[in-house]
C-alpha positions in Angstrom: 13.4 64.5 177.0 14.7 65.6 173.6 14.9 62.8 171.0 16.6 62.8 167.6 14.5 60.6 165.4 17.3 60.1 163.0 19.6 58.7 165.7 17.7 55.4 165.4 16.3 55.7 161.9 18.0 57.7 159.2 15.6 60.0 157.4 12.8 59.0 159.9 9.4 59.5 158.4 7.6 62.7 159.2 10.0 64.4 161.6 13.6 64.9 162.8 13.1 65.7 166.5 10.6 65.2 169.2 10.3 66.5 172.7 8.4 64.0 175.0 7.9 66.4 177.9 6.4 69.1 175.8 4.7 66.7 173.4 6.2 68.3 170.3 7.5 66.7 167.1 9.5 68.8 164.6 10.5 68.4 161.0 13.5 70.4 160.0 14.1 71.2 156.3 16.0 73.5 154.0 13.2 73.4 151.5 9.5 74.1 152.3 6.5 73.7 150.0 2.9 72.9 150.8 3.5 69.4 149.4 6.6 68.9 151.5 4.8 69.9 154.7 1.7 67.8 153.9 4.0 64.8 153.2 5.6 65.2 156.6 2.2 65.3 158.3 1.0 62.2 156.4 4.1 60.2 157.4 3.7 60.9 161.1 2.6 57.9 163.1 -0.8 58.8 164.6 -0.3 56.0 167.2 3.2 57.1 168.2 2.5 60.9 168.3 -1.1 61.1 169.5 -1.4 64.2 171.7 1.7 65.8 170.2 1.9 69.1 168.3 3.7 69.0 164.9 6.0 71.9 163.9 7.8 72.5 160.7 11.1 74.5 160.8 12.4 75.9 157.5 16.1 76.8 157.8 16.4 78.6 154.5 13.9 81.3 153.6 10.7 82.7 155.1 7.4 80.9 155.6 4.9 83.8 155.4 3.0 82.3 152.4 3.0 78.8 153.8 1.3 79.9 157.0 -1.8 80.9 155.0 -2.1 77.5 153.4 -4.5 74.8 154.6 -3.4 71.2 155.4 -5.0 67.8 156.1 -4.1 66.9 159.6 -4.4 63.9 162.0 -7.2 64.1 164.5 -4.8 63.3 167.3 -1.9 65.5 166.2 -2.2 69.3 166.6 -1.0 71.5 163.8 -1.8 75.2 163.2 0.1 76.5 160.1 -0.1 80.1 161.3 2.0 79.3 164.3 3.5 75.9 163.8 5.3 76.7 160.5 8.4 78.6 161.6 11.7 79.9 160.1 15.0 81.0 161.5 13.8 84.6 161.9 10.8 83.4 164.0 13.2 81.1 166.0 15.6 84.0 166.8 12.7 86.3 167.9 11.5 83.5 170.3 15.0 83.0 171.6 15.4 86.8 172.2 12.5 86.7 174.6 13.8 83.8 176.7 14.8 84.1 180.3 18.5 84.3 181.2 18.7 80.6 182.3 17.2 79.5 179.0 19.5 81.8 177.0 22.5 80.3 178.7 21.4 76.9 177.7 20.9 78.0 174.1 24.4 79.6 174.2 26.0 76.4 175.5 24.3 74.4 172.8 25.5 76.7 170.1 29.1 76.6 171.5 29.0 72.8 171.4 27.4 72.2 168.1 28.4 75.1 165.8 31.8 75.6 164.2 33.1 79.0 165.2 33.1 81.7 162.5 36.8 82.3 163.0 37.7 78.7 162.4 39.5 78.4 159.0 37.3 76.4 156.6 38.9 73.3 155.2 38.0 70.9 152.4 38.4 67.2 151.8 41.2 68.2 149.5 43.0 69.9 152.5 42.5 66.8 154.6 43.7 64.5 151.8 46.9 66.4 151.5 47.6 66.2 155.3 46.6 62.5 155.4 49.1 61.7 152.6 51.7 63.7 154.4 51.2 61.8 157.7 51.1 58.4 156.0 54.3 58.8 154.0 57.3 56.6 154.6 55.9 54.7 157.6 55.5 51.0 158.2 52.2 49.3 157.4 50.1 47.5 159.8 47.3 45.0 159.5 43.6 45.8 159.7 42.3 48.5 161.9 40.6 47.9 165.2 37.3 49.8 165.7 36.3 50.9 169.1 32.8 50.5 170.5 31.0 53.8 170.7 31.2 55.8 174.0 30.1 59.1 175.4 32.6 61.7 174.3 31.8 64.1 177.1 32.4 61.2 179.6 35.8 60.5 178.0 36.8 64.1 178.2 35.9 64.2 181.9 37.5 60.8 182.6 40.8 62.0 181.2 40.7 65.4 182.8 40.7 67.2 179.4 38.3 70.0 180.4 40.7 72.4 178.8 40.3 70.7 175.5 36.5 70.2 175.6 35.8 73.2 173.3 38.5 72.2 170.8 37.2 68.6 170.7 33.6 69.6 170.3 34.5 72.1 167.5 36.7 69.9 165.4 34.7 66.7 165.8 32.2 68.3 163.4 34.8 67.8 160.6 35.1 64.1 161.1 32.6 63.2 158.4 34.9 64.8 155.9 37.9 63.0 157.3 36.2 59.7 157.1 35.4 60.3 153.4 39.0 61.0 152.8 40.2 57.9 154.6 37.7 55.9 152.5 39.2 57.2 149.3 42.7 56.0 150.3 41.8 52.5 151.3 43.2 49.9 148.9 44.5 46.4 149.1 48.0 47.5 150.0 47.7 50.4 152.5 45.0 51.7 154.8 46.1 55.3 155.5 43.6 55.7 158.4 45.1 52.8 160.3 48.7 53.9 159.7 47.9 57.4 161.1 45.8 56.1 164.0 48.5 53.6 165.0 51.2 56.3 164.8 49.1 58.5 167.1 48.5 55.7 169.4 52.2 54.9 169.6 52.9 58.7 170.2 50.4 58.7 173.1 51.9 55.7 174.7 55.4 57.2 174.3 54.6 60.4 176.2 52.1 59.0 178.7 53.2 59.9 182.2 55.5 62.6 181.0 52.8 65.3 180.7 49.5 66.1 182.3 46.4 65.4 180.1 46.0 68.8 178.4 49.7 69.2 177.8 49.8 65.6 176.5 47.1 66.5 174.0 49.0 69.5 172.9 52.2 67.5 172.6 50.5 65.0 170.2 49.1 67.8 168.1 52.5 69.6 167.9 54.4 66.4 167.0 51.8 65.5 164.4 52.1 68.9 162.9 55.9 68.6 162.7 55.5 65.3 160.8 53.2 66.9 158.3 55.4 70.0 157.8 58.4 67.8 157.1 56.6 66.1 154.3 56.7 67.4 150.7 53.1 66.4 150.3 52.0 69.3 152.6 54.2 72.0 151.0 51.3 73.7 149.2 48.7 73.9 152.0 48.6 77.1 154.1 49.7 76.6 157.7 46.4 77.8 159.2 44.5 75.1 157.2 47.1 72.5 157.9 46.7 73.2 161.6 42.9 72.7 161.4 43.5 69.4 159.6 45.9 68.3 162.3 43.3 69.1 165.0 40.6 67.2 163.1 42.9 64.1 162.8 43.9 64.1 166.4 40.3 64.7 167.6 39.3 61.8 165.4 41.9 59.6 167.1 40.5 60.6 170.4 36.9 59.8 169.3 38.0 56.4 168.1 39.7 55.7 171.5 43.2 55.4 169.9 44.6 58.1 172.2 43.6 58.6 175.9 41.8 56.1 178.0 38.4 54.6 177.6 36.0 55.9 180.3 34.6 52.4 180.9 37.2 50.0 179.7 35.8 49.4 176.3 37.7 47.0 174.1 38.5 47.2 170.4 36.9 45.0 167.8 38.2 44.1 164.3 36.8 46.3 161.6 
């Protein structure tokens, strides 16, 4: 089973990923020096990872020189710098030699986790413009309700949104930027995030039963786009970037369970 160490402990000591079945623990880093790698080895728990092999993946630059270095290692954790220090070039070569079934799995993972190259790039400034446009001249509500976390894939299946799975998985990668923008606009008088989320929730309730699931999702996106385009706040943002921002905002509402149904009847809690 694959495990993301940072899922339970941000900046987990020594590694980012481990694979129980293959007994592998991996540190992923954009920078790689001998000291960095040695530090990662030193931080690994010999008790937790006894019998594992440690690998260091550099995602920026090659590792030819580092493979010739020597390191102090744990007796119970295997590490051979000549083969266990890898870079993107090495990774791609290994992928190229995989069997067809494994290649399909790699492809599906990339489709799910990587933003397509043809997706217009947006900034927090773009999102801020659209957020302001959507939160203009609307009533204010009290504090936001925050949903308990759930399995996004399960919610997609539960609501028969298979046709929107790619879109949801693509645009959920921008939600961190959106949350940063929402945080900037929170003050004592107005919480833009709640206003927008409540409007989307009301919109969903209004059209529920009139459209099948995928068409309902499109209807919410289209109506939200119209609201933004009718606001002077959004006059200076190109339409393609505005469309991306709208998709991010609607997908965020889906993730927060403010539109479409909870797969297991989760309830909201006050933030």
